C-alpha positions as CSV (number, residue, x, y, z in Angstrom):
1,M,-58.4,-80.7,-58.6
2,V,-54.9,-81.2,-60.0
3,W,-53.6,-82.1,-56.5
4,V,-55.7,-85.2,-56.4
5,S,-54.7,-86.6,-59.8
6,T,-51.0,-85.8,-59.5
7,T,-50.2,-86.7,-55.9
8,Q,-52.7,-89.4,-54.8
9,R,-53.0,-93.1,-55.6
10,C,-56.3,-94.7,-56.6
11,L,-58.4,-95.3,-53.5
12,I,-59.4,-98.8,-54.5
13,C,-56.0,-100.0,-55.7
14,E,-54.5,-98.7,-52.4
15,M,-57.2,-100.4,-50.3
16,L,-56.7,-103.7,-52.1
17,G,-52.9,-103.4,-52.0
18,E,-52.8,-103.6,-55.8
19,R,-50.3,-102.1,-58.2
20,Q,-52.0,-99.2,-60.0
21,E,-51.7,-99.8,-63.7
22,T,-53.1,-96.5,-65.1
23,R,-52.8,-92.9,-64.2
24,T,-54.9,-91.4,-61.4
25,E,-57.9,-89.3,-62.4
26,S,-60.0,-87.0,-60.3
27,A,-63.4,-88.6,-60.1
28,H,-66.1,-86.0,-59.6
29,L,-68.7,-87.0,-57.1
30,N,-71.5,-84.5,-57.3
31,G,-72.3,-84.3,-61.0
32,T,-75.0,-86.0,-62.9
33,T,-74.1,-88.6,-65.5
34,G,-72.4,-86.7,-68.3
35,A,-72.1,-83.5,-66.3
36,K,-68.8,-82.6,-64.6
37,G,-69.3,-81.7,-60.9
38,S,-67.4,-79.3,-58.7
39,N,-63.6,-79.7,-58.5
40,W,-63.9,-79.6,-54.7
41,Y,-65.7,-83.0,-54.6
42,V,-63.3,-85.3,-56.3
43,V,-61.5,-88.5,-55.2
44,P,-58.5,-90.3,-56.8
45,L,-59.4,-93.3,-58.9
46,C,-57.3,-95.1,-61.5
47,A,-58.3,-94.1,-65.0
48,W,-59.4,-97.5,-66.3
49,E,-60.3,-100.1,-63.7
50,H,-61.9,-98.1,-60.9
51,H,-63.0,-94.8,-62.5
52,Q,-64.5,-95.4,-65.9
53,H,-64.4,-98.8,-67.5
54,G,-63.9,-101.7,-65.1
55,K,-66.8,-104.0,-64.1
56,F,-66.7,-102.5,-60.5
57,S,-65.8,-98.9,-61.5
58,E,-67.5,-95.7,-60.3
59,H,-69.2,-95.3,-63.7
60,A,-70.4,-98.9,-63.8
61,L,-71.7,-99.1,-60.2
62,Q,-72.9,-95.5,-60.1
63,G,-74.7,-94.9,-56.8
64,E,-73.7,-98.4,-55.5
65,F,-69.9,-97.7,-55.8
66,W,-69.4,-96.6,-52.2
67,S,-71.4,-99.4,-50.6
68,F,-69.9,-102.0,-52.9
69,W,-66.4,-101.1,-51.8
70,G,-67.4,-100.6,-48.1
71,M,-66.4,-97.0,-47.9
72,D,-68.2,-93.8,-46.7
73,K,-67.9,-91.1,-49.3
74,D,-67.9,-88.2,-46.7
75,T,-65.2,-89.9,-44.6
76,V,-63.0,-90.3,-47.7
77,L,-63.6,-86.6,-48.8
78,C,-62.8,-85.4,-45.3
79,G,-59.6,-87.4,-45.2
80,L,-58.5,-86.0,-48.6
81,W,-59.3,-82.4,-47.4
82,E,-57.1,-83.0,-44.3
83,K,-54.2,-84.3,-46.5
84,F,-54.7,-81.3,-48.8
85,K,-54.6,-78.8,-45.9
86,A,-51.6,-80.4,-44.4
87,R,-49.5,-80.4,-47.5
88,K,-46.4,-78.3,-47.7
89,T,-46.9,-75.4,-50.1
């Protein structure tokens, strides 16, 4: 979803109060490794550190990502949906 990658900051950088160093990517949550999931189930993560390449990235931690960062995936998705619905078109 383009809205996520163009308007939202990385969830983890924001939670940690860190400056985001790379662009935001839409991280797909419902695909298998190597397969892109639905564009309706994406969250904003910075391209390098928290999405694909960092030691504690979504790709590195896989199924442990959400518990490692102390977040509930469904709560995050619902919050993003609320922001998306409330946006000015």
